[in-house]
C-alpha positions as CSV (number, residue, x, y, z in Angstrom):
1,X,224.9,9.3,139.2
2,X,221.8,10.6,141.1
3,X,223.5,13.8,142.1
4,X,225.4,15.4,139.2
5,X,226.8,18.0,141.7
6,X,229.0,15.2,143.1
7,X,230.6,14.7,139.7
8,X,231.2,18.3,138.8
9,X,232.3,19.0,142.3
10,X,234.9,16.2,142.1
11,X,236.1,17.4,138.7
12,X,236.5,21.0,140.0
13,X,238.3,19.8,143.1
14,X,240.6,17.7,140.9
15,X,241.7,20.8,139.0
16,X,242.7,22.3,142.3
17,X,244.2,19.3,144.0
18,X,246.2,17.8,141.1
19,X,248.5,20.8,140.3
20,X,249.0,21.4,144.0
21,X,249.8,17.7,144.6
22,X,252.3,17.7,141.8
23,X,253.9,20.9,143.1
24,X,254.1,19.4,146.7
25,X,255.6,16.2,145.4
26,X,258.2,17.9,143.2
27,X,259.1,20.2,146.1
28,X,259.6,17.3,148.5
29,X,261.7,15.2,146.1
30,X,263.6,18.2,144.7
31,X,264.9,18.7,148.2
32,X,266.7,15.4,147.8
33,X,268.1,16.1,144.4
34,X,266.9,17.9,141.2
35,X,267.1,14.6,139.4
36,X,264.3,13.4,141.7
37,X,261.8,16.1,140.6
38,X,260.1,13.7,138.2
39,X,259.7,11.1,140.9
40,X,258.1,13.8,143.0
41,X,255.5,14.7,140.4
42,X,254.6,11.0,140.1
43,X,254.5,10.7,143.9
44,X,252.1,13.7,144.1
45,X,249.8,12.1,141.6
46,X,249.8,8.7,143.4
47,X,249.2,10.4,146.7
48,X,246.3,12.4,145.4
49,X,244.8,9.3,143.8
50,X,245.1,7.1,146.9
51,X,243.8,9.7,149.2
52,X,241.0,10.7,146.9
53,X,239.8,7.1,146.6
54,X,240.3,5.7,150.1
55,X,239.7,8.6,152.5
56,X,236.1,9.4,151.4
57,X,235.3,5.7,151.1
58,X,236.0,5.0,154.8
59,X,235.7,8.5,156.2
60,X,232.5,10.1,157.4
61,X,232.6,13.7,156.2
62,X,230.6,14.7,153.1
63,X,232.3,16.9,150.5
64,X,235.7,16.6,152.1
65,X,238.6,16.3,149.5
66,X,241.8,14.7,150.7
67,X,245.1,15.2,148.9
68,X,248.8,16.0,149.5
69,X,248.9,19.3,151.4
70,X,251.2,22.0,152.6
71,X,251.9,20.6,156.1
72,X,253.0,17.3,154.5
73,X,255.2,19.0,151.9
74,X,256.7,21.3,154.6
75,X,257.6,18.5,157.1
76,X,258.8,16.1,154.4
77,X,260.8,18.7,152.6
78,X,262.4,19.8,155.9
79,X,263.0,16.2,156.7
80,X,264.7,15.6,153.4
81,X,266.7,18.8,153.7
82,X,268.1,17.8,157.1
83,X,269.1,14.4,155.8
84,X,270.8,15.8,152.8
85,X,272.7,18.2,155.1
86,X,273.8,15.1,157.2
87,X,275.3,13.5,154.0
88,X,272.6,10.8,153.7
89,X,272.4,9.4,150.2
90,X,269.2,9.9,148.1
91,X,268.0,6.3,148.0
92,X,267.9,5.9,151.8
93,X,266.2,9.3,152.1
94,X,263.4,8.1,149.7
95,X,263.0,4.9,151.6
96,X,262.9,6.7,155.0
97,X,260.2,9.1,153.7
98,X,258.2,6.1,152.6
99,X,258.4,4.5,156.0
100,X,257.7,7.9,157.6
101,X,254.5,8.2,155.7
102,X,253.4,4.7,156.6
103,X,254.1,5.3,160.3
104,X,252.2,8.6,160.1
105,X,249.2,6.8,158.8
106,X,249.4,4.1,161.4
107,X,249.5,6.7,164.2
108,X,246.5,8.5,162.7
109,X,244.6,5.1,162.7
110,X,245.6,4.6,166.3
111,X,244.4,8.1,167.3
112,X,241.1,7.4,165.6
113,X,240.5,4.0,167.2
114,X,241.5,5.2,170.7
115,X,238.9,7.9,170.4
116,X,241.3,10.8,171.1
117,X,240.9,12.7,167.9
118,X,239.2,15.5,169.8
119,X,242.3,16.0,171.9
120,X,244.5,17.2,169.0
121,X,242.7,20.6,169.2
122,X,244.3,21.1,172.6
123,X,247.8,21.5,171.3
124,X,248.8,25.0,172.6
125,X,248.4,27.8,170.0
126,X,251.9,29.2,170.5
127,X,253.4,25.8,169.7
128,X,251.3,25.4,166.5
129,X,252.0,29.1,165.5
130,X,255.7,28.8,166.0
131,X,255.9,25.4,164.4
132,X,254.1,26.5,161.3
133,X,256.0,29.7,161.0
134,X,259.3,27.8,161.4
135,X,258.2,25.3,158.7
136,X,257.1,28.2,156.4
137,X,260.6,29.8,156.7
138,X,262.2,26.4,156.0
139,X,260.1,26.1,152.9
140,X,261.0,29.6,151.7
141,X,264.7,29.0,152.4
142,X,264.7,25.7,150.5
143,X,263.0,27.2,147.5
144,X,264.9,30.5,147.1
145,X,267.8,28.8,145.1
146,X,265.4,27.1,142.8
147,X,263.4,30.3,142.4
148,X,266.5,32.2,141.4
149,X,267.7,29.4,139.1
150,X,270.9,28.9,141.1
151,X,272.9,25.7,140.5
152,X,271.9,22.6,142.6
153,X,273.4,22.5,146.0
154,X,273.4,26.2,146.5
155,X,272.2,27.4,149.9
156,X,269.6,30.1,150.3
157,X,272.1,32.4,151.9
158,X,274.6,31.9,149.1
159,X,271.9,32.3,146.5
160,X,270.8,35.7,148.0
161,X,274.3,37.1,148.1
162,X,275.4,35.8,144.6
163,X,273.3,37.5,141.9
164,X,275.8,36.4,139.3
165,X,274.6,32.8,139.6
166,X,270.9,33.7,139.1
167,X,269.1,32.6,135.9
168,X,267.0,35.6,135.0
169,X,264.5,33.3,133.1
170,X,263.7,31.2,136.1
171,X,263.6,34.3,138.3
172,X,261.1,36.1,136.0
173,X,258.9,33.0,135.7
174,X,258.9,32.5,139.4
175,X,258.1,36.2,140.1
176,X,255.2,36.1,137.7
177,X,253.9,33.0,139.4
178,X,254.1,34.7,142.9
179,X,252.5,37.9,141.6
180,X,249.6,35.9,140.0
181,X,248.9,33.9,143.1
182,X,248.9,37.0,145.3
183,X,246.7,39.1,143.0
184,X,244.3,36.2,142.1
185,X,242.1,36.5,145.2
186,X,241.6,40.2,144.4
187,X,240.5,39.5,140.9
188,X,238.4,36.3,141.1
189,X,237.5,33.7,143.7
190,X,236.0,31.3,141.1
191,X,239.5,29.9,140.2
192,X,242.0,29.0,143.0
193,X,245.1,31.1,143.2
194,X,247.3,28.0,142.8
195,X,245.9,27.2,139.4
196,X,246.2,30.9,138.3
197,X,249.8,31.0,139.5
198,X,250.7,27.8,137.6
199,X,249.0,29.0,134.4
200,X,250.8,32.3,134.7
201,X,254.1,30.6,135.1
202,X,253.5,28.3,132.2
203,X,252.4,31.1,129.9
204,X,255.4,33.2,131.0
205,X,257.7,30.3,130.2
206,X,256.0,29.9,126.8
207,X,256.5,33.6,126.1
208,X,260.2,33.5,126.9
209,X,260.7,30.2,125.0
210,X,259.4,31.8,121.8
211,X,262.7,33.7,121.7
212,X,264.9,30.9,123.2
213,X,264.8,27.7,121.3
214,X,266.8,25.8,124.0
215,X,263.7,26.1,126.3
216,X,261.7,24.1,123.8
217,X,263.6,20.9,124.5
218,X,262.3,18.7,127.4
219,X,265.3,16.5,127.9
220,X,268.1,18.0,129.9
221,X,266.1,21.2,130.5
222,X,266.7,22.4,134.1
223,X,263.9,24.9,133.9
224,X,261.1,22.4,133.8
225,X,260.0,19.3,135.7
226,X,260.8,16.9,132.8
227,X,259.2,13.5,132.0
228,X,256.9,12.4,134.7
229,X,256.5,8.8,133.7
230,X,252.8,9.0,134.4
231,X,251.9,5.7,132.8
232,X,250.8,2.3,134.1
233,X,254.4,1.0,133.5
234,X,255.8,4.1,135.3
235,X,253.6,3.6,138.3
236,X,254.4,-0.1,138.7
237,X,258.1,0.5,138.2
238,X,258.2,3.2,140.9
239,X,256.4,0.9,143.4
240,X,258.4,-2.2,142.7
241,X,261.7,-0.4,142.7
242,X,260.8,1.3,146.0
243,X,260.0,-1.9,147.8
244,X,262.9,-3.9,146.3
245,X,265.2,-1.5,148.2
246,X,263.3,-1.2,151.5
247,X,265.4,-4.0,153.1
248,X,268.4,-1.6,153.0
249,X,266.9,0.3,156.0
250,X,268.1,-0.5,159.5
251,X,265.7,-1.0,162.4
252,X,267.4,1.8,164.2
253,X,266.7,4.2,161.3
254,X,263.0,3.2,161.4
255,X,262.8,3.7,165.1
256,X,264.3,7.1,164.7
257,X,261.4,8.1,162.5
258,X,258.7,7.8,165.2
259,X,259.2,11.3,166.5
260,X,258.8,12.8,163.0
261,X,255.8,10.6,162.4
262,X,254.0,11.7,165.5
263,X,254.6,15.4,164.5
264,X,253.4,14.8,161.0
265,X,250.4,12.9,162.2
266,X,249.4,15.7,164.5
267,X,249.8,18.3,161.8
268,X,247.8,16.3,159.2
269,X,245.1,15.5,161.7
270,X,244.8,19.2,162.7
271,X,244.6,20.2,159.0
272,X,241.9,17.6,158.4
273,X,239.8,18.4,161.4
274,X,240.1,22.1,160.8
275,X,238.7,21.6,157.3
276,X,235.9,19.3,158.6
277,X,234.9,22.0,161.1
278,X,234.6,24.6,158.4
279,X,232.5,22.3,156.3
280,X,230.3,21.6,159.3
281,X,229.7,25.3,159.8
282,X,228.9,25.9,156.1
283,X,226.6,22.9,155.7
284,X,225.2,22.6,159.2
285,X,226.4,19.1,159.6
286,X,228.6,17.3,162.1
287,X,231.6,15.1,161.3
288,X,232.9,12.2,163.3
289,X,236.6,13.2,164.1
290,X,237.8,9.7,165.1
291,X,236.3,7.9,162.1
292,X,237.7,10.6,159.8
293,X,241.2,10.4,161.3
294,X,241.2,6.6,161.0
295,X,240.2,6.8,157.4
296,X,242.8,9.5,156.7
297,X,245.4,7.3,158.4
298,X,244.5,4.3,156.3
299,X,244.7,6.4,153.1
300,X,248.1,7.7,154.1
301,X,249.4,4.2,154.7
302,X,248.2,3.1,151.2
303,X,249.5,6.3,149.6
304,X,253.0,5.9,151.1
305,X,253.0,2.1,150.4
306,X,252.6,2.8,146.6
307,X,255.2,5.6,146.6
308,X,252.8,8.5,147.0
309,X,252.9,11.6,149.2
310,X,250.7,11.5,152.3
311,X,248.2,14.3,152.9
312,X,245.1,15.4,154.6
313,X,241.6,17.0,154.1
314,X,242.4,20.2,152.2
315,X,240.5,23.4,152.6
316,X,240.8,24.9,149.1
317,X,239.8,21.8,147.2
318,X,237.0,21.0,149.7
319,X,235.5,24.5,149.4
320,X,235.7,24.3,145.6
321,X,234.0,20.9,145.7
322,X,231.2,22.4,147.9
323,X,230.7,25.5,145.8
324,X,230.4,23.3,142.7
325,X,227.4,21.5,144.0
326,X,228.8,18.4,145.8
327,X,226.5,16.8,148.4
328,X,228.1,13.5,149.5
329,X,231.4,11.6,149.9
330,X,231.1,10.4,146.3
331,X,232.5,13.7,145.1
332,X,235.8,12.8,146.9
333,X,235.9,9.5,145.1
334,X,235.3,11.2,141.8
335,X,238.2,13.5,142.5
336,X,240.5,10.6,143.1
337,X,239.5,8.8,139.9
338,X,239.8,11.9,137.8
339,X,243.2,12.7,139.2
340,X,244.5,9.4,137.9
341,X,242.8,9.7,134.5
342,X,244.0,13.3,133.9
343,X,247.5,12.4,135.0
344,X,247.7,9.5,132.5
345,X,246.2,11.6,129.7
346,X,248.0,14.9,130.4
347,X,251.3,13.6,131.8
348,X,253.2,15.3,129.0
349,X,251.7,18.7,130.0
350,X,252.8,18.3,133.6
351,X,256.3,17.7,132.4
352,X,256.5,21.2,131.0
353,X,255.6,22.9,134.3
354,X,258.5,25.2,135.2
355,X,260.5,24.4,138.3
356,X,260.5,28.1,139.2
357,X,256.7,28.1,139.1
358,X,256.5,25.3,141.6
359,X,259.1,27.1,143.8
360,X,257.0,30.3,143.6
361,X,253.9,28.3,144.6
362,X,255.7,26.9,147.6
363,X,257.2,30.2,148.6
364,X,253.7,31.7,148.7
365,X,252.5,28.7,150.7
366,X,255.5,29.3,153.1
367,X,254.6,33.0,153.4
368,X,251.0,32.2,154.2
369,X,252.1,29.7,156.9
370,X,254.0,32.4,158.8
371,X,251.7,33.5,161.6
372,X,252.1,37.2,162.3
373,X,249.3,37.4,164.9
374,X,251.7,36.6,167.8
375,X,253.5,39.9,167.2
376,X,250.6,41.4,169.2
377,X,251.8,39.5,172.2
378,X,254.6,42.1,172.4
379,X,252.2,44.8,173.2
380,X,251.5,43.6,176.7
381,X,253.9,42.4,179.4
382,X,251.3,39.7,180.3
383,X,251.8,38.0,176.9
384,X,255.5,38.5,176.3
385,X,256.3,35.0,177.6
386,X,253.8,33.6,175.2
387,X,255.6,35.3,172.4
388,X,258.8,33.8,173.7
389,X,257.4,30.3,173.2
390,X,256.6,31.2,169.5
391,X,260.0,32.6,169.0
392,X,261.8,29.7,170.6
393,X,259.9,27.2,168.5
394,X,260.8,29.1,165.3
395,X,264.5,29.4,166.3
396,X,264.8,25.7,167.2
397,X,263.0,24.6,164.0
398,X,265.4,26.7,161.9
399,X,268.7,25.9,163.7
400,X,268.1,22.5,165.3
401,X,265.2,20.6,163.9
402,X,261.4,20.3,163.7
403,X,261.1,17.5,166.3
404,X,263.2,19.4,168.8
405,X,261.1,22.5,168.0
406,X,257.9,20.6,168.9
407,X,259.4,19.3,172.1
408,X,260.7,22.7,173.2
409,X,257.4,24.3,172.4
410,X,255.4,21.8,174.4
411,X,257.8,22.0,177.3
412,X,257.6,25.8,177.4
413,X,253.8,25.7,177.1
414,X,253.7,23.4,180.1
415,X,255.9,25.9,182.0
416,X,253.5,28.7,181.1
417,X,250.5,26.6,182.1
418,X,252.1,25.9,185.5
419,X,252.8,29.6,185.8
420,X,249.2,30.5,185.3
421,X,248.0,27.7,187.7
422,X,250.5,28.7,190.4
423,X,249.6,32.3,190.0
424,X,245.9,31.6,190.4
425,X,244.1,31.5,193.7
426,X,242.8,28.1,194.8
427,X,240.8,29.7,197.6
428,X,237.6,31.0,196.2
429,X,236.1,32.3,199.5
430,X,236.8,32.3,203.2
431,X,233.9,32.8,205.6
432,X,232.7,31.8,209.1
433,X,229.7,29.8,210.3
434,X,228.6,32.9,212.1
435,X,228.3,34.8,208.8
436,X,226.4,32.2,206.9
437,X,224.0,29.5,208.0
438,X,223.0,26.1,206.8
439,X,219.6,25.5,205.1
440,X,218.3,24.6,208.5
441,X,216.2,27.5,209.9
442,X,216.7,27.8,213.6
443,X,214.9,29.7,216.4
444,X,216.1,33.3,217.0
445,X,217.8,32.4,220.3
446,X,219.9,29.7,218.5
447,X,220.7,32.1,215.7
448,X,222.1,34.5,218.3
449,X,224.3,31.8,219.8
450,X,225.6,30.8,216.3
451,X,226.4,34.4,215.5
452,X,228.4,34.7,218.8
453,X,230.3,31.4,218.5
454,X,230.3,31.0,214.7
455,X,233.6,32.8,214.2
456,X,235.4,29.8,215.7
457,X,234.4,27.7,212.7
458,X,236.1,28.6,209.4
459,X,234.7,27.7,205.9
460,X,237.3,27.6,203.1
461,X,235.8,27.1,199.6
462,X,238.4,25.7,197.2
463,X,238.6,26.0,193.4
464,X,240.7,25.0,190.4
465,X,243.5,22.4,190.5
466,X,245.1,21.3,193.8
467,X,248.5,20.0,192.7
468,X,252.2,20.4,193.6
469,X,252.2,23.9,192.1
470,X,249.4,25.2,194.4
471,X,249.8,23.1,197.5
472,X,252.3,25.4,199.3
473,X,250.1,28.4,198.6
474,X,247.1,26.6,200.0
475,X,249.0,25.5,203.1
476,X,250.1,29.1,203.8
477,X,246.5,30.1,203.7
478,X,245.4,27.4,206.0
479,X,248.3,27.6,208.5
480,X,246.9,30.5,210.7
481,X,243.6,28.6,211.1
482,X,245.2,25.4,212.2
483,X,246.2,26.9,215.6
484,X,243.1,28.7,216.5
485,X,239.9,27.4,214.8
486,X,237.6,25.0,216.5
487,X,236.2,23.6,213.2
488,X,237.6,23.7,209.7
489,X,235.4,23.1,206.7
490,X,237.0,22.6,203.2
491,X,234.5,22.7,200.4
492,X,235.6,21.0,197.2
493,X,232.7,21.6,195.0
494,X,234.7,23.7,192.5
495,X,237.9,21.6,192.6
496,X,238.9,20.3,189.2
497,X,241.7,17.9,190.1
498,X,243.8,16.8,193.1
499,X,247.2,15.2,192.9
500,X,249.2,13.1,195.5
501,X,251.1,16.2,196.8
502,X,247.8,18.0,197.6
503,X,246.3,14.9,199.2
504,X,249.4,14.6,201.4
505,X,249.0,18.2,202.5
506,X,245.4,17.6,203.4
507,X,246.6,14.5,205.4
508,X,249.0,16.8,207.2
509,X,246.3,19.4,208.0
510,X,244.1,16.6,209.4
511,X,246.9,15.4,211.7
512,X,247.7,18.9,212.9
513,X,244.0,19.6,213.8
514,X,243.7,16.2,215.4
515,X,246.4,17.1,218.0
516,X,243.9,19.7,219.3
517,X,240.9,17.4,218.9
518,X,239.6,19.7,216.1
519,X,237.7,17.9,213.3
520,X,238.4,18.5,209.6
521,X,235.2,18.5,207.5
522,X,235.4,17.9,203.7
523,X,232.3,18.7,201.7
524,X,231.3,18.0,198.1
525,X,233.9,15.2,197.8
526,X,232.7,14.0,194.4
527,X,233.1,10.6,192.9
528,X,233.7,12.0,189.4
529,X,236.0,14.9,188.7
530,X,236.2,16.6,185.3
531,X,239.5,14.6,184.8
532,X,237.6,11.3,185.4
533,X,239.2,10.6,188.8
534,X,237.1,9.4,191.7
535,X,238.1,12.0,194.3
536,X,236.6,10.2,197.3
537,X,238.3,7.0,196.4
538,X,241.6,8.8,195.7
539,X,241.6,10.6,199.1
540,X,240.9,7.3,200.9
541,X,243.8,5.6,199.0
542,X,245.9,8.6,200.2
543,X,245.1,7.9,203.8
544,X,242.2,10.4,204.2
545,X,239.6,7.9,205.5
546,X,236.7,9.4,207.4
547,X,236.5,8.3,211.1
548,X,233.7,10.6,212.4
549,X,236.2,12.4,214.7
550,X,239.3,13.8,213.1
551,X,237.9,13.6,209.5
552,X,234.3,14.0,208.5
553,X,233.1,13.9,204.9
554,X,229.8,15.5,204.2
555,X,227.9,15.4,200.8
556,X,227.2,19.1,200.7
557,X,228.6,22.3,202.2
558,X,225.2,23.0,203.8
559,X,225.3,19.6,205.5
560,X,228.8,20.4,206.9
561,X,227.6,23.8,208.2
562,X,224.6,22.2,209.8
563,X,226.9,19.6,211.5
564,X,229.0,22.4,212.9
565,X,226.0,24.4,214.0
566,X,224.7,21.4,215.9
567,X,228.1,20.9,217.5
568,X,228.2,24.6,218.6
569,X,224.7,24.3,220.0
570,X,225.5,21.0,221.7
571,X,222.9,19.0,219.8
572,X,225.0,16.6,217.8
573,X,223.4,13.2,217.7
574,X,220.1,14.3,219.3
575,X,217.4,12.0,217.8
576,X,214.7,14.5,217.0
577,X,212.3,11.7,216.0
578,X,212.1,10.5,219.6
579,X,211.1,13.9,220.9
580,X,207.4,14.4,221.7
581,X,205.3,16.7,219.6
582,X,205.3,20.4,220.8
583,X,202.2,22.1,222.2
584,X,201.3,25.5,220.9
585,X,202.9,27.4,223.8
586,X,206.2,25.7,223.1
587,X,206.4,27.0,219.6
588,X,208.7,30.0,219.2
589,X,206.1,32.1,217.4
590,X,203.7,31.9,220.4
591,X,206.0,31.8,223.4
592,X,204.9,34.2,226.1
593,X,201.3,34.4,224.9
594,X,198.5,34.3,227.4
595,X,196.7,31.0,227.9
596,X,193.4,32.4,226.7
597,X,195.1,33.7,223.6
598,X,196.6,30.3,222.9
599,X,193.2,28.7,223.4
600,X,191.6,30.9,220.8
601,X,194.4,30.4,218.3
602,X,194.4,26.6,218.9
603,X,190.7,26.4,218.2
604,X,191.4,27.9,214.7
605,X,193.9,25.2,213.9
606,X,193.9,21.6,212.8
607,X,196.5,19.0,213.5
608,X,197.7,17.1,210.4
609,X,200.0,14.1,210.2
610,X,202.3,13.8,207.2
611,X,204.1,10.7,206.1
612,X,207.8,10.8,205.2
613,X,208.3,11.9,201.6
614,X,204.8,13.3,201.3
615,X,204.4,16.6,199.5
616,X,202.6,19.2,201.7
617,X,202.3,21.7,198.9
618,X,203.9,22.2,195.4
619,X,204.9,25.2,193.4
620,X,201.8,26.9,191.8
621,X,199.4,25.6,194.5
622,X,196.9,28.2,195.8
623,X,197.2,26.7,199.2
624,X,197.9,29.7,201.6
625,X,197.9,27.9,204.9
626,X,200.5,28.6,207.6
627,X,202.2,25.5,208.9
628,X,203.8,25.1,212.3
629,X,205.9,22.0,213.0
630,X,205.0,20.0,216.2
631,X,207.4,17.2,215.3
632,X,209.5,16.1,212.4
633,X,211.4,17.9,209.6
634,X,210.3,19.6,206.4
635,X,212.4,20.3,203.3
636,X,211.7,23.3,201.1
637,X,212.6,22.5,197.5
638,X,212.9,25.0,194.7
639,X,213.6,25.1,191.0
640,X,216.9,27.0,190.8
641,X,217.8,29.0,187.6
642,X,214.7,27.9,185.7
643,X,215.9,24.2,185.6
644,X,213.5,21.3,185.9
645,X,215.5,19.8,188.8
646,X,214.4,20.4,192.4
647,X,217.1,21.8,194.7
648,X,217.1,21.8,198.5
649,X,217.0,25.4,199.7
650,X,215.8,25.2,203.3
651,X,215.0,22.9,206.2
652,X,212.5,23.5,209.1
653,X,212.3,21.5,212.3
654,X,210.4,21.3,215.6
655,X,209.0,24.6,216.7
656,X,209.4,26.4,213.3
657,X,206.8,27.6,210.8
658,X,206.8,27.7,207.0
659,X,204.5,28.9,204.3
660,X,204.4,32.4,205.8
661,X,204.8,34.4,202.6
662,X,201.8,32.9,200.8
663,X,199.8,33.2,204.1
664,X,200.5,37.0,204.0
665,X,200.3,37.8,200.3
666,X,197.8,35.1,199.2
667,X,199.8,34.4,196.1
668,X,200.5,30.9,194.6
669,X,203.3,28.9,196.2
670,X,206.8,29.5,194.7
671,X,208.4,26.2,195.9
672,X,207.6,22.7,197.2
673,X,207.4,21.6,200.8
674,X,208.1,17.9,201.4
675,X,208.2,16.0,204.7
676,X,211.7,14.5,205.3
677,X,210.4,12.3,208.1
678,X,207.0,11.5,209.5
679,X,205.8,14.9,210.8
680,X,203.0,16.4,212.7
681,X,201.8,19.9,211.9
682,X,199.6,22.7,213.2
683,X,197.7,24.1,210.2
684,X,196.2,27.6,210.2
685,X,194.0,28.4,207.2
686,X,193.6,32.1,206.1
687,X,189.8,32.0,206.5
688,X,190.1,30.7,210.0
689,X,192.6,33.4,210.9
690,X,190.3,36.1,209.4
691,X,187.4,34.9,211.5
692,X,189.7,35.1,214.6
693,X,190.8,38.6,213.6
694,X,187.2,39.8,213.5
695,X,186.6,38.8,217.1
696,X,190.1,39.3,218.6
697,X,191.9,42.0,216.7
698,X,194.7,42.4,219.2
699,X,195.5,38.6,219.1
700,X,195.6,38.8,215.3
701,X,197.8,41.9,215.4
702,X,200.3,40.3,217.8
703,X,200.4,37.1,215.8
704,X,201.0,39.0,212.5
705,X,203.7,41.2,214.1
706,X,205.6,38.1,215.4
707,X,205.2,36.4,212.1
708,X,206.5,39.5,210.2
709,X,209.4,39.9,212.7
710,X,210.6,36.3,212.2
711,X,210.3,36.6,208.4
712,X,212.3,39.9,208.7
713,X,215.1,38.1,210.7
714,X,215.2,35.4,208.1
715,X,215.4,37.9,205.2
716,X,218.0,40.0,207.0
717,X,220.2,36.9,207.5
718,X,219.7,36.0,203.8
719,X,220.8,39.5,202.8
720,X,223.9,39.3,204.9
721,X,224.9,36.0,203.2
722,X,224.2,37.5,199.8
723,X,226.4,40.5,200.7
724,X,229.1,38.2,201.9
725,X,229.1,36.3,198.6
726,X,229.3,39.5,196.6
727,X,232.2,40.8,198.6
728,X,234.2,37.6,198.0
């Protein structure tokens, strides 16, 4: 082997995984009947072997160790306990657990191949917390009678209230196991607490047995696991016996296992992916969640088929594997091989592991599964309902069942989600066209008109999810505007999703406005929402088809505002390209100037023709010319937020000027100017202007004053818009 670290990592991981696998197997099968403990030990070994060999072979995560785990033991133990309480016989329970494991693996394979492995992490935290806490309590309750050495069939409640039925030997052995597991992390982290706890239990048993000869006998000894049958013949007998009886199951019984299989598949997948994420963080790698889940599912199918316990990628064994020098997936295969070898060679040692020791191990596992963090939810009224979800899941898990607990938890979480969505505000900002302008810079006279008439045009910026829970709130907000506004713009740039109810409400709004011949403008109607839906297509299917009159869809909010501005000014549809080029006296900057002044200024300028799409200047250029538009349109493009993508920030048309800042401060250009259509410009160079100023100081003064005034108006308007955005 090229990397000896993989070998030693696999061996070290086996020392952690094998005892735990045996403990989990015994725990599961002991819940059926104490006589099935030996079968449980063998099932744990088979599960660890199959998972260790198959999961790393087909998986994609280096150093990951897969073996039977606490979630599998918890769910399967609880499953067995419930069936026993219903009076189901042991053999059908064993068969149903086999089929349950196979279904679980198949569901994991399906999850992996459908590529939805990443979605498992979106299970609500209160549901997971409550479920795991409920399972932890179920484990503790099922192990208390065994921990106390009570007779088989004793309930946890009866065992607690009947000290006279306790076996002090088992109680002492179990207590030493629990104490060793709890103290182990404080003493050393080199050896896992599970191994230390098992060793402590075995040594305690040996100490007591030195004074009690009855404990030195393996046959008929209720304090130990008993013969495991870990031999080739034992394995084959278990597999063939299991499948010879599988025909006794009814189809209805198999169908009833689907819910439990989905729950177990989700828990095992979460456990695996959680371990993979930790390994990624420690090794600076990245796993493939879907490939890993498919491999885990295949391994669980094989493990269950041969009579083993299903499992997942386990944290403890994987971290031991990593710390022992493992580098690749080969370490996982080594762990699987060594599990089988050690089980065959040391099967007699496994038979002497005390039952109370394994109960103590599972009690500690159950205690660690109980999540106490949600208790903090009681400190605030805002999170009390979240705590109620956790409490409800725990109670349903204890008194009804695990599947019902999952269903109740998800249902309550959906209700809490709806509460948050309904309580949120889907209206981000309300403003008027008179308060904010489009990117089109207009002459001062037109700006005054827009300020006067602009309050008749309302802009509503929407956000979040528009669905049945928020539709009524949105309609209440829009209702006052439907009877008085002349234009209504709904911007959907920050909308995350829209359902049929919300689309129907928008259809109603359009119809109400149409009765007054008022158009509804929708802007930023995207073709791809975060949920994958084509919003434009969805609205059209819902009846919201743009017709240019009652419903108008604009690509941007600025475009919608510009359309309304043109309508308020009476310029909608005016073909500016057909208008003749302006003369100097028609440009706003020079209106009212004397003819001789205009003549002098005109002599300093050149006329330049620009083709559509041509760049007039770019960011960083030292060009400091002042440009006045005789005809055409010019877009100013800037790099917003330090990105490399150009964004449209302003538009100038006939009679306007641009490039004034560089003309005044002589600094490099901060943006790009691009002709939208074929344009004709007056160009005034700084040196030409300086020459004019030497001869006609008053002309230069008046021109600079008007230039500064126009720039001040533009900046004041920009400040007003920024203030409006901050206020909202």
